[in-house]
C-alpha positions as CSV (number, residue, x, y, z in Angstrom):
1,M,96.9,61.5,43.6
2,A,98.0,58.5,45.4
3,I,96.2,57.2,48.5
4,H,98.3,54.9,50.7
5,I,95.9,52.4,52.7
6,H,98.2,51.1,55.7
7,E,98.0,47.1,56.0
8,E,96.9,47.6,59.8
9,I,93.5,49.1,58.9
10,A,91.4,46.0,59.6
11,D,88.3,46.9,57.9
12,Q,88.8,48.5,54.4
13,R,85.5,48.4,53.1
14,F,85.3,52.2,53.3
15,V,87.8,52.5,50.5
16,P,85.8,51.8,47.1
17,K,83.2,54.2,48.5
18,L,85.8,56.6,49.2
19,V,87.6,56.4,45.8
20,A,84.2,56.9,44.0
21,R,83.4,60.2,46.1
22,L,86.8,61.5,45.3
23,Q,86.6,60.5,41.6
24,D,83.3,62.5,41.3
25,T,84.6,65.4,42.8
26,L,88.5,66.1,41.9
27,A,90.1,66.0,38.8
28,P,93.4,64.4,39.6
29,P,93.3,60.7,38.6
30,I,93.4,58.8,41.9
31,V,95.0,55.3,42.7
32,T,94.9,53.3,45.9
33,I,98.2,51.4,47.0
34,P,98.1,49.0,49.8
35,T,101.1,50.1,52.0
36,K,103.4,48.2,54.4
37,M,105.4,50.5,56.8
38,D,106.5,49.8,60.3
39,L,104.8,52.5,62.5
40,E,106.2,51.0,65.7
41,P,109.1,53.6,65.9
42,F,106.6,56.5,65.6
43,R,104.4,55.1,68.2
44,P,104.9,56.5,71.8
45,M,104.6,54.2,74.8
46,F,101.5,56.6,76.0
47,G,99.5,58.9,74.0
48,L,99.1,60.1,70.7
49,M,101.6,59.6,67.8
50,D,103.2,62.5,66.9
51,A,102.6,63.1,63.2
52,R,105.7,65.4,62.7
53,P,108.1,62.8,62.7
54,L,106.2,60.7,60.7
55,L,105.6,63.3,57.8
56,D,109.3,63.8,58.2
57,A,110.1,60.2,57.3
58,L,107.7,59.9,54.6
59,I,109.1,63.3,53.1
60,G,112.5,61.8,53.0
61,G,111.5,58.4,51.8
62,I,109.7,59.2,48.5
63,D,111.3,60.4,45.4
64,W,109.4,63.7,44.9
65,R,111.5,64.7,41.8
66,R,110.0,61.8,40.2
67,D,106.4,62.4,41.5
68,G,106.5,66.1,42.4
69,T,103.2,66.8,41.3
70,V,101.3,63.8,42.8
71,V,99.6,64.7,46.2
72,R,100.0,61.7,48.6
73,F,97.7,60.5,51.2
74,V,98.9,58.0,53.9
75,V,95.8,56.6,55.6
76,I,96.5,54.9,59.1
77,A,94.5,53.4,62.0
78,D,97.0,55.4,64.8
79,D,95.5,58.4,66.5
80,I,98.0,61.3,65.7
81,Q,98.5,65.0,66.8
82,L,100.5,67.8,65.5
83,K,101.2,70.1,68.2
84,P,99.9,72.3,69.5
85,A,96.5,70.2,68.6
86,R,95.3,67.8,70.9
87,F,94.6,65.4,68.2
88,N,94.2,65.7,64.5
89,F,92.3,63.9,61.8
90,A,94.9,64.8,59.5
91,A,98.1,66.3,59.4
92,S,99.9,67.7,56.1
93,A,103.1,69.0,54.6
94,G,103.9,70.8,51.6
95,D,102.4,73.4,49.3
96,T,103.0,75.0,45.7
97,S,106.5,76.1,46.9
98,T,107.7,72.4,48.0
99,P,108.3,69.7,45.9
100,F,106.3,67.4,48.4
101,H,102.4,67.3,48.7
102,L,101.8,65.0,51.5
103,S,98.9,64.4,54.2
104,I,98.4,61.6,56.7
105,V,94.8,60.9,57.8
106,S,94.1,59.2,60.8
107,L,91.0,56.8,61.0
108,A,91.4,56.7,64.9
109,R,88.5,59.1,65.4
110,L,86.6,58.5,61.9
111,Q,86.2,54.9,61.6
112,Q,83.7,53.5,64.6
113,L,85.2,49.8,65.0
114,T,83.0,46.9,66.6
115,D,83.8,43.3,67.1
116,G,87.0,43.8,68.9
117,G,88.4,46.5,66.5
118,R,88.2,44.4,63.3
119,V,84.8,45.7,61.8
120,D,83.6,49.0,60.7
121,R,80.1,49.8,61.9
122,D,79.4,52.1,59.0
123,P,81.9,52.0,55.9
124,D,79.5,54.7,54.1
125,R,80.2,57.2,57.0
126,T,83.9,56.6,57.1
127,A,84.1,57.1,53.5
128,Q,82.5,60.2,53.9
129,R,84.6,61.3,56.7
130,V,87.8,60.6,54.9
131,F,86.5,62.1,51.7
132,K,85.9,65.5,53.5
133,L,89.6,65.5,54.7
134,I,91.0,64.3,51.5
135,A,89.2,66.6,49.3
136,K,90.0,69.5,51.6
137,N,93.5,68.8,52.0
138,T,94.3,68.0,48.1
139,A,93.1,71.7,47.4
140,R,95.2,73.0,50.2
141,L,98.3,70.8,48.9
142,M,97.8,72.2,45.3
143,G,98.1,75.8,46.4
144,Y,94.4,76.9,47.0
145,A,94.3,78.2,50.8
146,S,92.1,81.0,50.5
147,S,89.0,79.9,52.1
148,D,87.4,78.4,55.2
149,A,83.8,77.9,53.8
150,C,81.9,74.8,53.2
151,L,84.2,71.7,52.8
152,F,87.3,74.1,54.0
153,A,86.1,74.2,57.3
154,F,88.3,73.4,60.1
155,P,86.4,70.7,62.2
156,R,87.5,70.4,65.7
157,S,85.3,67.4,66.5
158,I,83.3,64.3,64.7
159,S,80.1,66.4,65.1
160,E,81.7,69.4,63.6
161,L,83.2,66.9,60.5
162,D,80.1,65.6,60.0
163,A,78.1,68.5,59.8
164,T,80.7,70.0,57.3
165,P,79.2,70.0,53.6
166,E,80.6,67.6,50.9
167,N,81.3,70.0,48.4
168,F,83.0,73.1,47.5
169,C,81.1,76.2,47.5
170,E,81.2,79.4,45.3
171,P,83.8,81.0,44.5
172,D,86.0,78.1,45.6
173,L,84.4,75.6,43.1
174,S,85.0,77.7,40.2
175,A,88.4,78.6,41.1
176,L,89.2,75.0,41.9
177,V,87.7,74.0,38.4
178,A,89.8,76.4,36.5
179,A,93.1,75.4,38.5
180,G,92.1,71.7,37.3
181,I,91.9,70.4,41.0
182,A,88.1,69.8,41.2
183,R,85.3,68.5,38.8
184,S,82.2,70.6,37.6
185,P,79.2,69.2,39.2
186,Q,77.1,66.8,36.9
């Protein structure tokens, strides 16, 4: 798994905490990659960034034949939407039938910034929120899409996301461990 952290994210203190949570829960190896990408062409004059053109550009810009088994996450600061939703915490593309497995995670609603948008008020909370989205979308992108329980719940607000459990529950957990997606709890 590759987690691309966009350079415009001002406070990245949540990243080591996120990686530790992911390593405890998911089986694939995890690398973080500082990422430079000009997002300006994808930003609208008004409103939220449409995630579809960005997903399409990322899909077209990565050699998926070389890295077809890698699930990639791009974490950005911009607020995104994938219509018909009003907003999205994350937007994904791909499954077991595609050579690409990609998700964009937006920090716009996940990270509470202070000091003029430069300091994360609670990096632990940010790591927890991003973890839930990455763990769920990793399983979905790797082909496990048969549940909406526990971590697979679809949050429609920050309060729903915060209330979502941080773990996979049975029978999902056993299936994910058997598939090499999740780790058995310690």
